[in-house]
Each structure stands twice: as structure tokens, then as C-alpha cells.
C-alpha positions in Angstrom: -35.6 63.0 19.3 -32.8 64.9 20.9 -30.0 66.5 18.8 -26.7 64.6 18.8 -24.5 65.7 21.7 -21.0 65.7 20.2 -17.7 67.2 21.5 -14.4 67.5 19.8 -13.0 64.7 22.0 -15.6 62.1 21.1 -13.7 60.7 18.1 -10.7 60.1 20.4 -12.9 58.6 23.1 -14.4 56.2 20.5 -10.9 55.3 19.2 -9.8 54.5 22.7 -12.9 52.4 23.5 -12.6 50.5 20.2 -8.9 49.7 21.1 -10.0 48.6 24.6 -12.8 46.5 23.0 -10.3 44.7 20.7 -7.9 44.2 23.7 -10.8 42.7 25.7 -11.5 40.3 22.9 -7.9 39.3 23.0 -8.2 38.6 26.8 -11.2 36.4 26.1 -9.1 34.4 23.6 -6.3 34.2 26.2 -8.8 32.7 28.7 -10.1 30.2 26.2 -6.5 29.3 25.3 -5.7 28.6 29.0 -3.1 31.4 29.5 -1.9 32.0 33.0 -3.9 33.9 35.5 -1.0 36.4 35.9 -1.1 37.1 32.2 -4.8 37.5 32.3 -4.8 39.8 35.3 -2.2 42.0 33.6 -4.2 42.3 30.4 -7.4 42.9 32.2 -5.7 45.7 34.2 -4.7 47.3 30.9 -8.3 47.1 29.6 -9.6 48.7 32.8 -7.0 51.5 32.5 -7.9 52.1 28.9 -11.6 52.4 29.7 -10.9 54.6 32.7 -8.8 56.9 30.6 -11.6 57.2 28.0 -14.1 57.9 30.7 -11.9 60.6 32.2 -11.4 62.2 28.8 -15.1 62.3 28.3 -15.8 63.8 31.7 -13.2 66.4 31.4 -14.4 67.4 27.9 -18.0 67.5 29.2 -17.0 69.8 32.0 -15.0 72.0 29.7 -17.8 72.5 27.3 -21.0 72.0 29.2 -20.0 73.7 32.4 -18.6 76.7 30.5 -21.9 76.8 28.5 -23.9 77.0 31.7 -21.8 79.5 33.7 -20.5 81.4 30.7 -17.0 82.6 30.0 -15.3 83.0 33.3 -12.1 85.1 33.6 -9.0 83.0 34.2 -8.5 84.6 37.6 -12.0 83.3 38.7 -11.7 79.8 37.3 -10.0 78.2 40.5 -13.1 76.4 41.7 -13.9 75.1 38.2 -10.3 73.9 37.6 -10.3 72.2 41.1 -13.6 70.5 40.3 -12.1 69.2 37.0 -9.0 68.1 38.8 -10.9 66.1 41.4 -12.7 64.1 38.7 -9.5 62.1 38.2 -10.6 60.2 41.4 -13.9 59.0 39.9 
């Protein structure tokens, strides 16, 4: 069995996902209650955004810790490509 792979951001990611999960349950209740499609679409958009933000946080943290672990400590002056790679992940 593999060792747990934990990063400092994981508790915050879990907190965000739990919040999104609760929000999604609320959307399900809204559907069952017959709320308007506009209300539903707005709330689903909020759930999607919350999940996307949690994913982005996880990916950035992974890059920060795991990439640095592989390439070692890189001087700030040479981190341009690494920082650019991290920046482009916002488009995932």
C-alpha cells in the first residue's frame, strides 16, 4: 500500500469540496421543489466554479511541491518556465 500523499492545501481543498457537495445537495432539493431553471442554472454554475477552484488549488499545490521535489530548488531567476507552466494551468 502506498504512503498517503498529503500537501498543506489538502484540508482547504477538502473544505471547499464539502461546501460544494452541500451546495449541490441544495440544488437537487431545488429541482425537486420545482424551482425555476434560471435559479437552478445559477446555482449549478456556482457549484461548478467551487469545484474548479478546488481543482485549481490542488493542481497548483501539486506543482509547487512535486515539481520542486523532482527538479530541486531552482533559483528565483530561473523559475520563469515553472511559473509560466503553473500560470497556464488556470486554463485547465
